C-alpha positions as CSV (number, residue, x, y, z in Angstrom):
1,M,96.4,173.6,23.8
2,S,92.9,172.9,25.2
3,E,89.7,174.9,25.6
4,G,91.0,175.8,29.0
5,T,93.8,178.0,27.7
6,E,94.1,181.7,28.6
7,L,93.5,182.7,24.9
8,G,90.4,180.6,24.6
9,R,89.0,182.0,27.9
10,F,89.7,185.5,26.9
11,L,88.0,185.2,23.5
12,R,84.9,183.5,25.0
13,A,84.6,185.9,27.9
14,R,84.8,188.9,25.5
15,R,82.5,187.4,23.0
16,A,79.9,186.9,25.7
17,Q,79.9,190.6,26.5
18,I,78.9,191.7,23.0
19,R,75.2,191.8,22.2
20,P,74.1,191.3,18.6
21,Q,72.4,194.8,18.6
22,D,75.7,196.3,19.7
23,V,77.3,195.4,16.4
24,G,74.3,195.9,14.1
25,L,73.1,192.3,13.9
26,P,69.5,191.4,14.1
27,V,68.4,190.0,17.5
28,G,65.9,187.6,15.9
29,T,63.2,185.7,17.7
30,G,63.3,182.9,20.2
31,I,65.7,182.3,23.1
32,R,69.4,182.6,22.6
33,R,71.2,179.9,24.5
34,T,74.6,181.7,24.0
35,P,75.2,184.9,26.0
36,G,76.5,187.6,23.7
37,L,77.6,186.7,20.2
38,R,77.6,183.2,18.7
39,R,80.9,182.0,17.3
40,E,79.6,182.2,13.7
41,E,78.5,185.8,14.3
42,L,81.9,186.9,15.5
43,A,83.6,185.0,12.7
44,T,81.4,186.8,10.2
45,L,82.2,190.2,11.8
46,A,86.0,189.4,11.8
47,G,85.9,188.1,8.2
48,V,87.1,184.6,9.0
49,S,85.5,181.2,8.6
50,I,83.6,179.7,11.5
51,D,85.9,176.7,11.4
52,Y,89.0,178.9,11.6
53,Y,87.6,180.9,14.5
54,T,86.5,177.7,16.4
55,R,90.0,176.3,16.0
56,L,91.4,179.5,17.3
57,E,89.2,179.7,20.3
58,R,89.9,176.0,21.1
59,G,93.6,176.4,20.8
60,R,94.0,174.3,17.6
61,E,95.1,177.3,15.6
62,T,98.0,179.1,17.2
63,R,99.4,181.5,14.6
64,P,96.8,183.9,13.3
65,S,98.2,186.8,11.3
66,P,98.3,190.3,12.8
67,A,95.5,191.3,10.5
68,V,93.3,188.6,11.8
69,V,94.0,189.5,15.4
70,T,93.2,193.2,14.7
71,A,90.0,192.2,13.0
72,L,89.0,190.1,16.0
73,G,89.8,193.0,18.2
74,E,87.5,195.3,16.2
75,A,84.7,192.7,16.2
76,L,85.0,192.3,19.9
77,R,85.2,196.1,20.4
78,L,88.4,195.8,22.4
79,S,90.1,198.8,23.9
80,D,93.7,199.5,23.1
81,D,94.8,197.8,26.3
82,A,92.6,194.8,25.7
83,L,93.8,194.5,22.1
84,H,97.4,194.6,23.4
85,R,96.5,191.8,25.8
86,L,95.1,189.8,22.9
87,H,98.3,190.1,20.9
88,E,100.2,188.9,24.0
89,L,98.0,185.9,24.4
90,V,98.4,185.0,20.7
91,A,102.2,185.2,21.1
92,L,102.0,182.8,24.1
93,A,99.8,180.4,22.1
94,A,102.5,180.4,19.4
95,G,105.1,179.4,22.0
96,Q,106.7,182.8,22.3
97,V,107.1,182.6,26.0
98,P,108.9,185.5,27.7
99,A,111.8,185.1,30.1
100,P,110.7,184.5,33.7
101,S,110.2,187.7,35.6
102,A,112.6,188.6,38.4
103,G,111.2,188.6,41.9
104,P,109.3,191.7,43.1
105,A,111.4,194.7,44.1
106,R,110.2,195.9,47.4
107,T,113.0,198.3,48.3
108,V,112.1,201.9,47.7
109,R,115.0,204.2,47.0
110,E,115.8,206.9,49.6
111,S,115.4,209.6,47.0
112,V,111.9,208.4,46.2
113,R,111.0,208.4,49.9
114,A,112.3,211.9,50.2
115,L,110.2,212.9,47.2
116,L,107.1,211.5,49.0
117,E,107.7,214.0,51.8
118,T,108.2,217.0,49.5
119,L,104.7,216.2,48.0
120,R,102.9,216.8,51.3
121,P,100.2,217.7,52.1
122,S,99.2,215.9,48.9
123,P,98.7,212.2,49.6
124,A,101.4,210.1,47.8
125,Y,102.6,206.6,47.9
126,V,104.6,204.0,46.0
127,V,103.2,200.6,45.0
128,S,104.7,197.5,43.4
129,R,103.6,196.2,40.0
130,T,100.9,194.2,41.8
131,N,99.9,197.1,44.0
132,D,101.7,196.2,47.3
133,L,101.9,199.4,49.3
134,L,105.7,199.9,49.7
135,A,106.0,203.5,51.0
136,A,103.8,206.4,51.7
137,N,103.8,209.9,53.1
138,R,101.6,210.6,56.1
139,P,98.4,211.7,54.2
140,G,99.0,208.9,51.7
141,L,99.0,206.3,54.4
142,R,95.9,207.8,56.1
143,L,94.1,207.7,52.8
144,F,93.5,204.0,53.5
145,P,92.1,203.8,57.1
146,G,93.0,200.6,58.9
147,I,95.5,199.4,56.4
148,T,98.2,199.5,59.0
149,D,96.2,196.9,61.0
150,W,97.6,194.5,58.5
151,P,101.2,193.3,58.5
152,R,103.4,195.2,56.0
153,E,103.6,192.3,53.6
154,R,99.8,192.2,53.2
155,R,99.3,195.9,52.6
156,N,98.1,196.0,49.1
157,T,95.6,198.5,47.6
158,T,93.7,195.9,45.6
159,R,93.4,193.6,48.6
160,Y,92.3,196.5,50.7
161,M,89.6,197.4,48.2
162,F,88.0,194.0,48.1
163,L,88.8,192.5,51.6
164,H,89.3,195.2,54.1
165,P,86.2,196.2,56.1
166,V,86.7,199.9,55.2
167,G,87.6,199.2,51.6
168,R,84.0,198.7,50.5
169,T,82.8,202.0,51.9
170,L,85.9,204.2,51.2
171,Y,85.0,204.8,47.6
172,R,81.6,206.4,46.7
173,D,81.6,204.6,43.3
174,W,83.0,201.3,44.6
175,E,81.6,199.2,41.7
176,A,83.4,201.3,39.1
177,M,86.6,201.5,41.1
178,A,86.5,197.7,41.7
179,A,86.0,197.0,38.0
180,H,88.9,199.2,37.1
181,S,91.1,197.5,39.8
182,A,90.4,194.0,38.4
183,A,91.0,195.2,34.9
184,H,94.2,196.8,35.9
185,L,95.4,193.5,37.3
186,R,94.5,191.8,34.0
187,A,96.8,194.4,32.3
188,I,99.6,193.7,34.8
189,A,99.3,190.0,34.0
190,G,100.2,190.7,30.4
191,A,102.3,187.9,28.9
192,D,103.4,186.7,32.3
193,P,100.2,185.5,34.1
194,D,102.1,183.1,36.4
195,V,104.3,185.6,38.1
196,P,104.2,184.4,41.8
197,E,103.1,187.5,43.6
198,L,100.3,188.1,41.1
199,A,99.2,184.4,41.2
200,R,99.0,184.6,45.0
201,L,97.1,187.8,45.1
202,V,94.6,186.7,42.4
203,G,94.2,183.3,44.0
204,E,93.4,184.8,47.4
205,L,90.9,187.4,46.0
206,M,89.2,184.7,43.9
207,L,88.6,182.6,47.0
208,K,87.6,185.4,49.4
209,S,85.8,187.9,47.2
210,P,82.9,186.8,44.9
211,E,82.8,190.4,43.5
212,F,86.5,190.1,42.4
213,A,85.9,186.6,41.0
214,R,83.0,187.9,38.9
215,L,85.0,190.9,37.6
216,W,88.1,188.8,36.9
217,D,86.1,186.4,34.8
218,R,85.0,189.3,32.5
219,Y,88.6,189.6,31.2
220,D,88.4,193.3,31.0
221,V,91.8,194.9,30.5
222,R,92.8,198.5,31.4
223,A,96.2,199.9,32.1
224,G,96.6,202.2,35.0
225,G,96.7,206.0,34.7
226,G,95.4,209.2,36.0
227,G,91.9,210.1,36.8
228,R,89.5,211.2,39.6
229,K,88.3,209.4,42.7
230,H,85.5,210.2,45.1
231,F,86.4,209.2,48.6
232,Q,84.0,209.0,51.6
233,H,86.7,209.0,54.2
234,P,85.6,208.0,57.7
235,E,87.9,210.7,59.3
236,V,87.7,213.7,56.9
237,G,84.5,213.1,55.0
238,S,83.9,213.5,51.2
239,M,86.9,214.2,49.0
240,R,87.0,214.3,45.2
241,L,90.7,214.1,44.3
242,T,92.5,213.9,41.0
243,F,95.4,211.5,40.8
244,E,98.3,210.6,38.6
245,V,100.3,207.4,38.3
246,M,103.9,207.6,37.3
247,A,106.4,204.7,36.6
248,I,109.6,204.8,38.6
249,L,112.6,204.0,36.4
250,R,115.1,201.3,37.3
251,T,112.6,199.4,39.4
252,D,110.6,196.2,38.8
253,G,107.4,198.0,38.0
254,Q,107.2,200.4,41.0
255,R,104.8,203.3,40.5
256,L,104.3,206.6,42.3
257,V,100.7,207.6,42.9
258,T,99.9,211.2,43.8
259,Y,96.6,213.0,44.7
260,Q,95.6,216.6,44.6
261,A,92.7,219.0,44.8
262,R,92.2,222.7,43.8
263,P,93.2,225.0,46.7
264,G,90.3,226.8,48.4
265,T,87.9,223.9,47.8
266,P,86.3,221.7,50.4
267,D,88.1,218.8,48.8
268,H,91.4,220.5,49.3
269,D,90.5,221.3,53.0
270,A,89.6,217.6,53.5
271,M,92.9,216.6,52.0
272,L,94.8,218.9,54.3
273,L,93.2,217.2,57.3
274,L,94.9,213.9,56.3
275,D,98.3,215.5,57.0
276,M,97.2,216.8,60.4
277,A,98.2,213.7,62.3
278,S,98.4,213.3,66.1
279,P,101.8,212.2,67.6
280,E,100.4,208.6,67.7
281,D,99.6,208.8,64.0
282,A,103.0,210.1,63.3
283,A,104.6,207.2,65.2
284,L,102.4,204.8,63.3
285,H,103.5,206.4,60.0
286,E,107.2,206.0,60.8
287,G,106.7,202.4,61.7
288,A,104.9,201.8,58.4
289,E,107.6,203.4,56.3
290,R,110.5,201.3,57.6
């Protein structure tokens, strides 16, 4: 292995994000040439020798014990998701390569499509493991203005956020949502970073979006889940919606995403407007579903 390995890049990127004062170390005087922690500082915090850590970061040591990996995770202040990713990278460094992934499953079961309709007027849609938009009910599709201007094979919620003209203004807290989206892709990568559809998406975003490239290089990892999003929708205005993300069994990573708001609130009223489509909107929706 070389210094260009995924494990080495992960360790260096996360080490650069920890300031000495964050972990109780003295800042000292003079100019620090290294962003974040020095190697010897991290090694001390993790309870390993500087030589051992350097060999690990450079790929010359490939079989650290689980206790060492956990100690490194604590020293780097990793989240549970990021620590899981570190364990995956260590397994890869040791040659424990997983079986190649099957191709992406883009067919959405008819029962799931029917479920999307029963969820109206709540926006709901189905995405692939790399966030391709595979199916949506009417409000779910209208939640992303202009996404149907793209061919079906390019409709991806992450691509929309970074590359669509409306994507940058749709979210009131775009910076936070963008950081979460990039970290979620890192989690998807898991132990299979070369899965073709992920490699194509990341490659495109790295070339076309400096913001994505910056966030991707941070090596933040965060699994998807529920939460709250604040939309500034060009058609219905401000909406603060809670959302849930649920895995669909017997698929290759498909997930169902649903949004909701408390009845009687302006957020709920705005959400209802998404389901009040014109006949032209309805025809567009039918074409997007099939």
